[in-house]
N, C-alpha and C positions, 0 to 999 in steps of 0.2 A: 649849568644850573637848570636850564629849561629842559634839557634832556632827562635829568633825574626826575623832574616832575612828571614828564610824559611816561617814563618807565613806571613810576609809582601809580599812575592812573591805570596803566595796563594791568598791573598786579591786582588792582581793586576790582577789575571787571569780573562779573560772574559769567563763567563759560556756558551755562545753560540755565533754563528757567522752566518752571511748571506752567507758566502762562501760555495759554493757547490763543493765538491771534485768529480773528475771523474776518472774512471779507464782508464789508457792509452789504446789506440787502440791496439787490438791484445792480451792484457794481459789476458782477460777472456778465450780466446781460448787456450793460453798456460797453464793456470791453469786447465782447463778442461782436456786437454791432459795428464798432470801430474797426475791428480786425477784418470783418467781412468786407467793409467798404474800402479799406486799404488794399485788400487783395483784388477787389473788383476794379478799382480805379488806377492802381499802380502809380501813386503820386511820386514825384521826385523829392519833395520835402514832406516827410511824414508828420513832422511836428506842426507845420503850418496847416496841413490837411486836417489833423486832429483838432486843432483850434477852431477851424472853420466848421468841422463836423459837430463839435459840441456847442458852438454858437448857434448853429441851425437847430439843434435839438432844444436848446433853451428858448429860442424864438417860437418853435412849434408848441412847446409847453405853455408859454405865455399866451399865445393866440388861441390854441385849442383847449387848454385846460387839462390836457392829459400829460402826466409826468412819465416819460419812458422808463425812468429808474424805478418808479413805484410799480408800473405795469410789469416790468421785468421781475421785480421782487415777488409780486403776486404769482407770476408764472413759476418762479423757482419754488415758492412755498407749495404750490399745487403739486409740483413734481416730487420734491423731496419729503414732503409731509403727508403724502398719500397713504392713508392708513391701510388700504387694501394690500399694499406691498409689505406691510410690517406685521400684520396680525394673521395668525393661521385662520383658515376657513372653518366655519362650524362643521361639526361631524355630519349633520343632516345633509349638507351640500355634498360632502365627500361621498356619502353612501349613494346619493341619487346619481352622481357622476359615474360611480362604479357600476351601478345597475344599468345605466345607459351604455357603457362600454361593453358589458356582458351581452346585452341584447343585440348589439351590432355584430357580434361574432357568430 
């Protein structure tokens, strides 16, 4: 009887979804920091090392008032939302660059 319920649950599962999951702001920065320290220290027990690492970050946040996750999120925003990489340059800048290149030859 339990097996039949399990099989019916499997049939009800949706194989795909239009939902796009996003990594929370600053999470990438925290994981990169942990990864860097794991590689640098080569601990025998990574789980204990990670717990100690994040406890240290929490203490630093409480004492110094700087949240490393928020700081990382701001850095990510500055990198990924930099409009100079997304918008074409104005035509006036392109023509002045072209004139400069022609004068160099």
